MARBA-3410 file (N, C-alpha, C, O; in Angstrom, 1 decimal):
224
13.0,9.2,-22.0,12.6,8.3,-21.0,11.9,8.3,-19.8,11.8,9.5,-19.4 ~ 11.3,7.3,-19.0,10.7,7.4,-17.6,11.3,6.7,-16.8,12.1,5.9,-17.3 ~ 11.3,6.8,-15.7,12.0,6.1,-15.0,10.9,5.5,-13.6,10.4,6.3,-12.8 ~ 10.6,4.2,-13.4,9.5,4.0,-12.4,10.3,3.7,-11.2,11.4,3.2,-11.3 ~ 9.8,4.1,-10.0,10.7,4.3,-8.4,9.6,3.8,-7.7,8.4,4.3,-7.8
9.9,2.6,-6.9,8.9,2.4,-6.1,9.6,2.4,-4.6,9.1,1.9,-3.5 ~ 10.4,2.9,-4.7,10.9,3.2,-3.0,10.6,4.2,-2.1,10.9,4.1,-0.9 ~ 10.0,5.4,-2.8,9.6,6.4,-1.9,7.8,6.6,-2.1,7.2,7.3,-1.3 ~ 7.3,5.8,-3.2,6.2,6.3,-3.5,5.2,5.2,-3.4,5.6,4.1,-3.5 ~ 3.9,5.5,-3.1,2.7,4.5,-3.4,2.9,4.1,-4.5,3.9,4.6,-5.1
2.1,3.2,-5.3,1.5,2.8,-6.7,1.1,3.8,-7.0,2.0,4.5,-7.5 ~ 0.1,4.3,-6.9,-0.5,5.5,-7.7,0.5,6.7,-7.7,0.4,7.4,-8.6 ~ 1.2,6.8,-6.7,2.0,8.0,-6.5,3.2,7.9,-7.5,3.5,8.9,-8.2 ~ 4.0,6.6,-7.6,4.7,5.8,-8.5,4.4,6.6,-10.0,5.0,7.6,-10.6 ~ 3.3,5.9,-10.4,2.9,6.2,-11.8,2.7,7.7,-12.1,3.0,8.1,-13.2
2.1,8.4,-11.1,1.9,10.2,-11.6,3.1,10.7,-11.3,3.3,11.8,-11.7 ~ 4.2,10.1,-10.7,5.4,10.8,-10.7,6.3,10.4,-12.1,7.0,11.3,-12.7 ~ 6.3,9.3,-12.6,6.5,8.7,-13.6,6.0,9.4,-14.8,6.8,9.7,-15.7 ~ 4.9,9.9,-14.9,4.0,10.4,-15.9,4.6,11.9,-16.1,4.8,12.5,-17.2 ~ 5.0,12.5,-14.8,5.5,13.9,-15.1,7.0,14.0,-15.4,7.5,15.1,-15.5
7.7,12.8,-15.7,8.9,12.9,-16.3,8.8,12.3,-17.5,10.0,12.2,-18.0 ~ 8.0,12.0,-18.1,7.4,11.5,-19.5,8.6,12.6,-20.5,8.8,13.7,-20.1 ~ 9.2,12.3,-21.6,9.5,13.3,-22.1,9.1,12.9,-24.0,8.8,13.7,-24.9 ~ 9.1,11.2,-23.9,8.9,11.3,-25.5,8.2,10.0,-25.5,8.2,9.3,-24.4 ~ 7.6,9.3,-26.8,6.6,8.2,-26.9,7.2,7.0,-26.2,6.4,6.3,-25.8
8.6,6.6,-26.1,9.5,5.7,-25.7,9.1,5.7,-24.3,8.9,4.6,-23.8 ~ 9.0,7.0,-23.5,8.8,7.0,-21.8,7.6,6.6,-21.8,7.2,5.8,-21.0 ~ 6.7,7.2,-22.7,5.1,7.0,-22.2,4.7,5.8,-22.5,3.7,5.5,-21.9 ~ 5.5,4.8,-23.5,5.5,3.8,-23.8,5.3,2.6,-22.9,4.5,1.7,-23.0 ~ 6.3,2.7,-21.8,6.9,2.4,-20.5,5.9,2.4,-19.6,5.5,1.4,-19.0
5.4,3.6,-19.4,4.3,3.9,-18.4,2.9,3.7,-18.5,2.1,3.8,-17.6 ~ 2.7,3.5,-19.7,1.0,3.4,-20.2,0.4,2.3,-19.9,-0.9,2.2,-19.6 ~ 1.2,1.4,-19.8,0.6,0.0,-19.3,-0.1,-0.3,-17.9,-0.9,-1.2,-17.6 ~ 0.5,0.8,-17.3,0.0,1.1,-15.9,-1.6,2.0,-15.5,-2.2,2.1,-14.5 ~ -1.8,2.4,-16.7,-2.9,3.2,-16.8,-4.2,2.5,-17.3,-4.2,1.7,-18.2
-5.2,3.1,-16.7,-6.5,2.6,-17.1,-7.6,3.4,-17.0,-7.9,3.6,-15.8 ~ -8.3,4.0,-17.9,-9.2,4.8,-17.6,-10.9,4.0,-17.9,-11.4,3.7,-19.0 ~ -11.5,3.9,-16.4,-12.7,3.3,-16.6,-13.4,4.2,-15.5,-12.9,5.3,-15.2 ~ -15.0,3.5,-15.0,-15.4,3.9,-14.2,-14.8,3.5,-12.7,-14.2,2.4,-12.5 ~ -14.9,4.2,-11.9,-14.7,3.9,-10.1,-15.2,3.0,-10.0,-16.3,2.9,-10.5
-14.6,1.6,-9.3,-15.3,0.6,-9.0,-15.9,0.6,-7.7,-16.6,-0.3,-7.2 ~ -15.6,1.5,-7.3,-16.4,1.9,-5.7,-17.8,2.7,-5.9,-18.9,2.3,-5.5 ~ -17.5,4.0,-6.6,-18.6,4.7,-6.5,-19.3,4.6,-8.0,-20.4,5.0,-8.0 ~ -18.8,4.3,-9.3,-19.5,4.0,-10.3,-19.2,5.5,-11.1,-19.6,5.6,-12.3 ~ -18.5,6.4,-10.7,-18.3,7.3,-11.1,-16.9,7.5,-12.0,-16.1,6.5,-12.1
-16.6,8.6,-12.7,-15.6,8.8,-13.3,-14.6,9.7,-13.2,-13.5,9.7,-13.8 ~ -15.0,10.6,-12.2,-14.2,11.7,-11.7,-12.9,10.9,-11.0,-12.8,9.7,-10.7 ~ -11.9,12.0,-10.8,-10.6,11.6,-10.3,-10.7,11.1,-8.8,-11.1,11.8,-7.9 ~ -10.3,9.7,-8.7,-10.7,9.1,-7.2,-9.7,7.9,-7.2,-9.3,7.1,-8.1 ~ -9.3,8.0,-5.6,-8.3,6.7,-5.6,-9.4,5.4,-5.5,-10.6,5.4,-5.2
-8.3,4.3,-6.0,-9.1,3.1,-6.1,-9.4,2.3,-4.5,-8.7,2.4,-3.6 ~ -10.6,1.6,-4.6,-10.7,0.9,-3.8,-10.0,-0.4,-3.3,-10.2,-1.6,-3.6 ~ -9.0,0.1,-2.2,-8.0,-0.6,-1.6,-8.6,-1.4,-0.4,-9.0,-0.7,0.6 ~ -8.7,-2.9,-0.4,-9.4,-3.1,0.9,-8.0,-3.2,1.7,-8.1,-3.0,2.9 ~ -6.7,-3.7,1.2,-5.9,-3.5,2.3,-4.5,-3.7,1.6,-4.5,-4.1,0.5
-3.3,-3.3,2.3,-2.3,-3.1,1.4,-0.8,-3.1,2.6,-0.9,-3.0,3.8 ~ 0.2,-3.2,2.0,1.1,-3.0,2.7,2.3,-2.0,2.1,2.4,-2.1,0.8 ~ 3.1,-1.1,2.9,4.2,-0.4,2.1,5.1,-0.8,2.0,5.2,-1.9,2.4 ~ 6.4,-0.2,1.4,7.8,-0.7,1.4,8.4,-0.5,3.0,9.5,-1.0,3.3 ~ 7.5,0.5,3.9,8.1,0.5,5.1,8.0,-0.7,6.2,8.7,-0.8,7.2
6.9,-1.6,5.7,6.4,-2.7,6.3,5.2,-2.0,7.0,5.1,-2.5,8.1 ~ 4.5,-1.3,6.7,3.2,-0.8,7.3,2.0,-1.3,6.5,1.9,-1.2,5.3 ~ 1.1,-1.9,7.1,0.2,-2.7,6.9,-1.5,-2.5,7.3,-1.9,-2.7,8.5 ~ -2.3,-1.9,6.3,-3.7,-1.2,6.9,-4.9,-2.0,6.2,-5.0,-2.0,5.0 ~ -5.7,-2.6,6.9,-7.1,-3.2,6.4,-8.1,-2.1,7.1,-8.1,-1.7,8.2
-9.0,-1.8,5.8,-9.9,-1.0,6.0,-11.5,-1.3,5.7,-12.4,-0.5,5.9 ~ -11.6,-2.4,5.2,-13.1,-2.6,4.7,-14.0,-3.3,5.4,-14.7,-4.2,4.8 ~ -14.0,-3.1,6.9,-14.9,-3.7,7.6,-15.8,-2.6,7.9,-15.5,-1.8,8.8 ~ -17.0,-2.5,7.3,-18.0,-1.2,7.3,-18.8,-1.5,8.2,-19.6,-2.5,8.1 ~ -19.0,-0.6,9.5,-20.0,-0.9,10.2,-21.3,0.4,10.4,-21.2,1.0,9.4
-22.0,0.7,11.0,-22.8,1.5,11.2,-23.4,1.5,12.8,-23.7,0.4,13.4 ~ -23.6,2.8,13.3,-24.3,3.1,14.9,-25.3,3.1,14.8,-25.8,2.8,13.7 ~ -26.1,3.5,16.4,-27.1,3.7,16.7,-28.0,5.1,15.9,-27.3,6.0,15.3 ~ -28.9,5.2,16.0,-29.0,6.5,15.5,-29.5,7.4,16.3,-30.0,8.4,15.8 ~ -29.4,7.4,17.6,-29.3,8.6,18.4,-27.8,9.0,18.7,-27.6,9.9,19.5
-27.0,8.5,18.3,-25.2,8.9,18.1,-25.2,9.7,16.7,-24.8,10.8,16.5 ~ -25.5,8.8,16.0,-25.7,9.5,14.6,-26.0,11.1,14.3,-25.3,12.0,13.8 ~ -27.5,10.9,14.9,-28.1,11.8,14.6,-27.5,13.3,14.9,-27.7,14.4,14.4 ~ -26.7,13.0,16.3,-25.8,14.1,16.9,-24.3,14.3,16.1,-23.6,15.3,16.1 ~ -24.1,13.2,15.6,-22.5,13.2,14.9,-22.8,12.8,13.4,-22.3,11.7,13.1
-23.3,13.3,12.8,-23.4,12.7,11.3,-22.3,12.4,10.2,-21.5,13.3,10.1 ~ -22.2,11.5,9.5,-20.9,11.4,8.7,-20.7,12.8,7.8,-21.6,13.6,7.7 ~ -19.8,12.9,7.3,-19.6,14.4,6.5,-19.3,13.9,5.0,-18.7,12.8,4.9 ~ -19.7,14.5,3.8,-19.7,14.4,2.4,-17.9,14.6,2.6,-17.2,13.8,2.0 ~ -17.4,15.6,3.3,-15.9,15.7,2.6,-15.0,14.7,3.2,-13.9,14.5,2.8
-15.6,14.0,4.3,-14.8,13.3,5.1,-14.1,12.1,4.5,-14.5,11.8,3.4 ~ -13.1,11.4,5.0,-12.3,10.2,4.5,-13.4,9.1,4.3,-14.3,9.0,5.1 ~ -13.4,8.2,3.3,-13.8,7.1,3.3,-13.2,6.1,3.2,-12.0,6.2,2.8 ~ -13.9,4.7,3.3,-13.0,3.6,3.0,-12.0,3.3,1.8,-10.9,2.8,1.8 ~ -12.5,3.7,0.9,-12.3,3.7,-0.1,-10.7,4.7,-0.5,-9.9,4.4,-1.4
-10.5,5.6,0.4,-9.3,6.3,0.3,-8.5,6.0,1.4,-7.3,6.5,1.2 ~ -8.6,5.1,2.7,-8.1,5.2,4.1,-6.8,4.2,3.5,-5.8,4.9,3.8 ~ -6.5,3.2,2.9,-5.5,2.5,2.8,-4.4,3.3,2.0,-3.3,3.4,2.4 ~ -5.2,3.9,0.5,-4.1,4.7,0.0,-3.6,6.0,0.7,-2.4,6.4,0.5 ~ -4.2,6.6,1.4,-3.7,7.5,2.3,-2.6,7.2,3.4,-1.5,7.6,3.5
-3.1,6.6,4.1,-2.2,6.2,5.2,-0.9,5.4,4.7,0.2,5.6,5.3 ~ -1.1,4.4,3.7,0.5,3.8,3.4,1.2,4.7,2.5,2.3,4.4,2.1 ~ 0.5,6.0,1.9,1.5,6.7,1.3,2.1,8.0,1.8,2.8,8.8,1.2 ~ 1.6,7.9,3.2,2.1,9.4,3.9,2.5,8.8,5.4,2.7,9.7,6.2 ~ 2.7,7.4,5.8,3.1,6.9,7.4,4.1,6.1,7.0,4.3,5.7,5.9
5.1,5.7,8.3,6.0,4.8,7.8,5.8,3.7,8.9,6.2,2.5,8.8 ~ 5.2,4.2,10.2,4.9,3.3,11.0,3.4,3.4,11.6,2.6,4.4,11.4 ~ 3.1,2.0,12.4,1.4,2.3,12.7,1.1,3.1,13.5,0.0,3.6,13.4 ~ 1.9,3.7,14.4,1.8,4.7,15.3,1.3,6.0,14.2,0.2,6.6,14.1 ~ 2.4,6.1,13.2,2.1,7.3,12.4,0.7,7.3,11.8,-0.1,8.3,11.9
0.5,6.3,11.4,-0.6,6.1,10.7,-1.9,6.5,11.3,-2.7,7.2,10.8 ~ -2.0,5.6,12.7,-3.1,5.8,13.7,-3.1,7.6,14.1,-4.2,8.2,14.4 ~ -2.2,8.0,14.1,-2.0,9.7,14.3,-2.7,10.2,13.1,-3.9,10.5,13.2 ~ -2.0,10.3,12.0,-2.8,10.6,11.0,-4.3,10.4,10.6,-5.0,11.3,10.2 ~ -4.8,9.1,10.9,-6.2,9.1,10.4,-7.1,9.5,11.6,-8.2,10.1,11.3
-6.8,9.3,13.0,-7.4,10.3,14.1,-7.6,11.5,13.8,-8.7,12.0,14.0 ~ -6.4,12.2,13.1,-6.4,13.7,13.0,-7.3,14.0,11.9,-8.1,14.9,12.0 ~ -7.2,13.3,10.8,-8.3,13.7,10.1,-9.7,13.1,10.1,-10.5,13.2,9.1 ~ -10.1,12.4,11.4,-11.2,12.1,12.0,-11.5,13.6,12.7,-12.6,14.1,12.5 ~ -10.6,14.1,13.3,-11.1,15.3,14.3,-11.2,16.3,13.2,-12.2,17.0,13.5
-10.8,16.6,12.2,-10.7,17.6,11.6,-11.7,17.9,10.4,-12.3,18.9,10.2 ~ -11.8,16.4,9.6,-12.7,16.8,8.8,-13.7,15.9,8.7,-14.6,15.9,7.9 ~ -13.6,15.1,9.7,-14.4,14.0,9.9,-14.6,12.7,8.9,-14.0,12.8,7.8 ~ -15.3,11.8,9.1,-15.4,10.3,7.8,-17.0,10.3,7.1,-18.0,10.9,7.6 ~ -17.0,9.7,6.1,-18.1,9.6,5.3,-18.9,8.6,5.8,-20.1,8.8,5.8
-18.6,7.6,6.3,-19.0,6.4,6.6,-17.9,5.7,8.0,-16.7,5.9,8.2 ~ -19.0,4.6,8.8,-18.4,4.2,9.8,-17.2,2.9,9.4,-17.2,2.4,8.3 ~ -16.4,2.6,10.2,-15.5,1.6,9.8,-14.9,1.1,10.9,-14.6,1.9,11.8 ~ -14.7,-0.6,11.0,-13.4,-0.7,11.9,-12.1,-1.0,11.2,-12.2,-1.3,10.0 ~ -11.2,-1.0,11.7,-9.8,-1.1,10.6,-8.7,-1.5,11.7,-8.7,-1.2,12.9
-7.5,-2.4,10.9,-6.3,-2.7,11.6,-5.3,-2.0,10.9,-5.3,-1.9,9.6 ~ -4.2,-1.5,11.6,-3.2,-1.1,11.0,-2.3,-1.4,12.1,-2.4,-1.2,13.3 ~ -0.9,-2.0,11.3,-0.1,-2.9,12.3,1.5,-2.6,11.3,1.5,-2.3,10.1 ~ 2.6,-2.8,12.2,3.8,-2.7,11.9,4.7,-4.1,12.5,4.1,-5.0,13.1 ~ 5.9,-4.0,12.2,6.4,-5.3,13.0,6.6,-5.0,14.6,7.2,-5.8,15.3
6.0,-3.8,15.0,6.2,-3.7,16.5,4.6,-3.6,17.2,4.5,-3.8,18.4 ~ 3.6,-3.3,16.5,2.3,-3.3,17.4,1.4,-2.9,16.3,1.6,-2.1,15.4 ~ 0.1,-3.6,16.6,-1.2,-3.4,16.1,-1.9,-2.7,16.8,-2.0,-2.7,18.0 ~ -2.9,-1.8,15.7,-4.0,-1.0,16.8,-5.0,-1.6,15.8,-4.7,-2.1,14.8 ~ -6.5,-1.4,16.4,-7.9,-1.4,15.8,-8.4,-0.2,16.1,-8.2,0.3,17.3
-9.1,0.4,15.3,-9.8,1.6,15.6,-11.3,1.3,14.8,-11.5,0.7,13.7 ~ -12.3,1.8,15.6,-13.4,1.6,15.5,-14.4,3.4,15.3,-14.1,4.2,16.2 ~ -15.2,3.7,14.6,-15.9,4.9,14.3,-17.3,4.8,13.7,-17.3,4.6,12.4 ~ -18.2,4.8,14.1,-19.5,4.9,14.1,-20.4,6.0,13.5,-21.4,5.9,12.8 ~ -19.6,7.5,13.9,-19.9,8.7,13.9,-19.0,9.4,13.1,-17.9,9.1,12.8
-19.7,10.5,12.6,-18.6,11.6,11.8,-17.1,11.7,12.3,-16.0,11.7,11.7 ~ -17.3,11.9,13.7,-16.1,12.3,14.1,-15.5,12.0,15.9,-14.7,12.6,16.6 ~ -16.3,10.7,16.2,-16.0,10.3,17.4,-15.3,8.6,17.1,-15.8,7.8,16.4 ~ -14.4,8.4,17.7,-13.7,7.2,17.4,-13.0,6.5,18.8,-13.0,7.1,19.9 ~ -12.6,5.4,18.5,-11.9,4.5,19.9,-11.2,3.8,19.1,-11.6,3.1,18.2
-9.4,4.1,19.4,-8.3,3.1,19.2,-7.9,2.1,20.2,-7.8,2.5,21.3 ~ -7.6,1.0,19.8,-6.6,0.6,20.9,-5.6,-0.6,20.3,-5.8,-1.4,19.4 ~ -4.5,-0.4,21.1,-3.5,-1.1,20.7,-3.6,-2.6,21.3,-4.0,-3.0,22.4 ~ -3.3,-3.4,20.3,-3.9,-5.1,20.6,-2.5,-5.9,21.3,-1.4,-5.9,20.9 ~ -3.1,-6.5,22.2,-1.7,-7.5,22.7,-1.6,-8.3,21.6,-2.5,-8.5,20.7
0.1,-9.0,21.9,0.5,-9.6,20.9,0.2,-11.2,20.7,0.5,-11.9,19.8 ~ -0.5,-11.4,21.7,-1.3,-12.8,22.3,-2.6,-13.2,21.5,-3.0,-14.4,21.2 ~ -3.2,-11.7,21.3,-4.7,-11.8,21.0,-4.9,-12.3,19.8,-4.1,-12.0,18.9 ~ -5.8,-13.2,19.5,-6.7,-13.5,18.1,-7.6,-12.7,17.8,-8.1,-12.2,18.9 ~ -8.1,-12.5,16.9,-9.2,-10.9,16.5,-9.7,-11.3,15.3,-9.1,-11.8,14.4
-11.2,-11.0,15.5,-12.2,-11.3,14.5,-12.9,-10.3,14.2,-13.5,-10.0,15.3 ~ -13.3,-9.5,13.3,-14.1,-8.3,13.4,-15.1,-8.3,11.9,-14.8,-7.6,11.0 ~ -16.2,-9.0,12.0,-17.1,-9.4,10.7,-17.9,-8.4,10.8,-19.0,-8.7,11.3 ~ -17.8,-6.9,10.3,-18.5,-6.1,10.0,-19.5,-5.7,11.2,-20.6,-5.4,11.0 ~ -19.0,-5.7,12.4,-19.7,-5.3,13.8,-18.9,-4.5,14.8,-17.7,-4.6,14.8
-19.4,-3.9,15.4,-18.9,-3.2,16.7,-18.5,-4.1,17.4,-19.1,-5.1,17.5 ~ -17.4,-3.9,18.1,-16.7,-5.3,18.9,-16.1,-5.0,20.3,-15.6,-5.8,21.1 ~ -16.0,-3.3,20.6,-15.2,-2.7,21.3,-16.3,-2.8,22.8,-17.4,-2.4,22.7 ~ -15.8,-3.3,23.8,-16.6,-3.3,24.8,-16.2,-2.2,25.8,-16.2,-1.0,25.5 ~ -16.0,-2.7,27.1,-15.8,-1.8,28.3,-14.2,-1.2,28.4,-13.4,-2.0,28.8
-13.8,-0.2,28.1,-12.8,0.3,27.9,-12.6,1.4,29.1,-13.4,2.2,29.6 ~ -11.2,1.1,29.3,-10.8,2.4,30.7,-9.6,3.6,29.8,-8.4,3.4,29.6 ~ -10.3,4.5,29.6,-9.9,5.6,28.8,-8.7,6.6,29.3,-8.2,7.5,28.6 ~ -8.4,6.3,30.5,-7.4,6.5,31.1,-6.2,5.8,31.0,-5.2,6.1,31.6 ~ -6.3,4.5,30.2,-5.1,3.6,29.8,-4.7,4.3,28.7,-5.0,3.8,27.6
-3.8,5.5,28.7,-3.4,6.1,27.1,-2.1,5.5,26.6,-1.4,6.1,25.8 ~ -1.7,4.3,27.3,-0.7,3.9,26.5,-1.0,2.8,25.4,-0.2,2.3,24.6 ~ -2.5,2.4,25.7,-3.2,1.2,24.6,-4.6,2.0,24.2,-5.3,1.6,23.3 ~ -4.8,3.0,24.8,-6.4,3.8,24.1,-6.4,5.1,23.5,-5.8,5.9,24.2 ~ -6.7,5.4,22.7,-6.7,6.7,22.0,-8.4,6.9,21.8,-9.0,6.1,21.0
-9.0,8.0,22.4,-10.2,8.1,22.1,-10.3,9.5,21.8,-9.5,10.3,22.1 ~ -11.6,9.7,20.9,-12.2,10.9,20.5,-12.4,11.9,22.0,-12.8,11.4,23.0 ~ -12.1,13.3,22.0,-12.4,13.9,23.1,-14.0,13.9,23.6,-14.3,13.7,24.8 ~ -14.9,14.1,22.7,-16.1,13.9,23.3,-17.1,12.6,22.9,-18.3,12.6,22.5 ~ -16.0,11.2,23.2,-16.5,10.2,22.8,-17.6,9.9,24.6,-18.7,9.6,24.3
-17.5,10.1,25.5,-18.3,10.1,26.4,-19.5,10.9,26.3,-20.7,10.5,26.4 ~ -18.9,12.3,26.2,-20.0,13.4,26.4,-21.1,12.9,25.3,-22.3,12.7,25.7 ~ -20.8,12.9,23.8,-21.7,12.8,23.1,-22.9,11.8,23.1,-24.0,12.1,22.8 ~ -22.4,10.1,23.7,-23.0,9.4,24.4,-24.3,9.7,25.4,-25.4,9.2,25.5 ~ -23.7,10.7,26.2,-24.4,11.1,27.3,-25.4,11.9,26.9,-26.3,11.8,27.7
-25.4,12.8,25.7,-26.1,13.7,25.0,-27.2,12.9,24.3,-28.3,13.4,24.2 ~ -26.6,11.6,23.8,-27.6,11.0,22.8,-28.8,10.0,23.8,-29.8,9.5,23.3 ~ -28.2,10.0,25.4,-29.2,9.4,26.5,-28.5,7.9,26.2,-29.1,7.0,26.9 ~ -27.6,7.3,25.4,-27.2,6.1,25.3,-25.8,5.6,26.1,-25.6,4.4,26.1 ~ -25.1,6.4,26.6,-24.0,6.0,27.5,-24.0,5.1,28.4,-24.8,5.3,29.4
-23.0,3.9,28.3,-23.1,3.3,29.4,-21.7,3.0,29.7,-20.9,2.5,28.9 ~ -21.6,3.3,30.9,-20.0,3.3,31.7,-19.7,3.7,32.9,-20.7,3.9,33.5 ~ -18.6,4.0,33.5,-18.6,5.0,34.7,-18.1,6.5,34.4,-16.9,6.7,34.0 ~ -18.9,7.4,34.6,-17.8,8.4,34.0,-16.6,9.1,34.9,-15.6,9.6,34.4 ~ -16.9,8.9,36.2,-16.1,8.9,37.2,-14.8,8.5,37.2,-13.8,9.1,37.6
-15.0,6.9,36.6,-13.9,6.1,36.4,-13.3,6.4,34.9,-12.4,5.8,34.5 ~ -14.0,7.5,34.3,-13.6,7.0,32.9,-13.5,6.1,31.9,-12.5,5.9,31.1 ~ -14.7,5.4,32.0,-14.8,4.1,31.0,-16.1,4.4,30.4,-16.9,5.3,30.7 ~ -16.2,3.5,29.3,-17.3,3.6,28.4,-17.3,2.0,28.2,-16.3,1.3,28.4 ~ -18.3,1.6,27.9,-18.6,0.3,26.9,-19.1,1.0,25.7,-20.1,1.7,25.6
-18.1,0.6,24.6,-18.3,1.4,23.5,-19.5,0.8,22.8,-20.6,1.4,22.7 ~ -19.3,-0.6,22.4,-20.8,-0.9,21.7,-22.2,-0.7,22.3,-23.1,-0.3,21.6 ~ -22.4,-1.0,23.6,-23.6,-0.6,24.3,-23.8,0.8,24.1,-25.0,1.1,23.7 ~ -22.6,2.0,24.3,-23.1,3.1,23.9,-23.3,3.7,22.5,-24.2,4.5,22.2 ~ -22.5,3.1,21.7,-22.5,3.5,20.4,-23.2,2.8,19.2,-23.2,3.3,18.0
-23.7,1.6,19.7,-24.2,0.2,18.3,-25.1,-0.4,19.5,-25.0,-1.6,19.5 ~ -25.7,0.0,20.1,-26.4,-1.3,21.2,-27.4,-2.1,20.1,-27.7,-3.2,20.3 ~ -28.0,-1.4,19.0,-29.0,-2.1,18.3,-28.6,-3.2,17.4,-29.4,-3.7,16.8 ~ -27.3,-3.5,17.4,-26.8,-4.7,16.5,-26.7,-5.8,17.0,-26.6,-5.9,18.2 ~ -26.9,-7.0,16.2,-26.9,-8.3,16.8,-25.7,-9.1,15.8,-25.1,-8.7,14.8
-25.7,-10.4,16.7,-24.0,-10.9,15.9,-24.7,-11.5,14.6,-25.6,-12.3,14.4 ~ -23.9,-11.0,13.9,-24.2,-11.8,12.6,-23.6,-13.0,12.1,-22.5,-13.0,12.6 ~ -23.8,-14.2,11.4,-23.3,-15.2,11.3,-21.9,-15.8,11.3,-21.5,-16.9,11.7 ~ -21.1,-14.7,10.7,-19.9,-14.8,10.7,-18.8,-14.6,12.0,-17.6,-15.0,12.2 ~ -19.8,-13.8,13.0,-19.3,-13.5,14.1,-19.1,-14.9,14.9,-18.1,-15.3,15.4
-20.6,-15.7,14.8,-20.6,-17.2,15.5,-19.7,-18.1,14.9,-19.0,-18.8,15.6 ~ -19.8,-18.1,13.4,-18.5,-19.0,12.9,-17.0,-18.5,13.6,-16.3,-19.3,14.2 ~ -16.8,-17.3,13.5,-15.4,-17.0,14.1,-15.1,-17.5,15.6,-14.1,-18.0,16.0 ~ -16.3,-17.3,16.6,-16.3,-17.8,17.8,-16.1,-19.3,17.8,-15.4,-19.9,18.6 ~ -17.0,-20.0,16.7,-17.1,-21.4,16.7,-15.2,-21.9,16.4,-14.6,-22.9,16.9
-14.9,-21.2,15.5,-13.7,-21.5,14.9,-12.4,-21.5,16.1,-11.5,-22.3,16.1 ~ -12.5,-20.4,16.8,-11.8,-20.4,18.0,-11.9,-20.8,19.2,-11.2,-20.6,20.2 ~ -13.0,-21.4,19.2,-13.5,-22.5,20.2,-13.7,-21.5,21.4,-13.6,-21.9,22.6 ~ -14.1,-20.4,21.1,-14.5,-19.2,22.3,-16.1,-19.1,22.7,-16.5,-18.3,23.6
END
């Protein structure tokens, strides 16, 4: 027989754990209804790959939403391009929910991945538990900005960079990649006050974008 335990594992890990314990046909029959062999819905390939999970919540109450795809200005991207071996949106939810128990643990894990192996695409994403909510943007391979959001904030992010002027010395609520200002300065796109350690993220990393219709609709909805 094979036991299905959803207490400590993500859904994928649970099935993999159950498969490793299968000893007979009866056990396999219990597990096989959770198995499906097909092309990956994200990349269209048949290689081993995590499913495209738009959002999820694990047994610890940690929630992640990671499908707000965004891109950056060519000038910064050319200096810090995406990496083929970096994490991608299709993997972020699976990795964070299977490895972290709190929002801060998930933030630290993701930013460490960005620092070390980078990412394969730009994104805006939310990470939350019952005590705090973080929003993270990255539009190049290794540079990022993470903000802890106010409990009173209503937030809309329709596939656009939306982080404006930020004080990087506010370390209680802001986490930034080490070279966030430096890369923008090198690209000639930096907007902010270096002496005050501030940066206008949108102006520095995504000045070419324009408001899309969903942002206009969101602002109208909130009467903003």
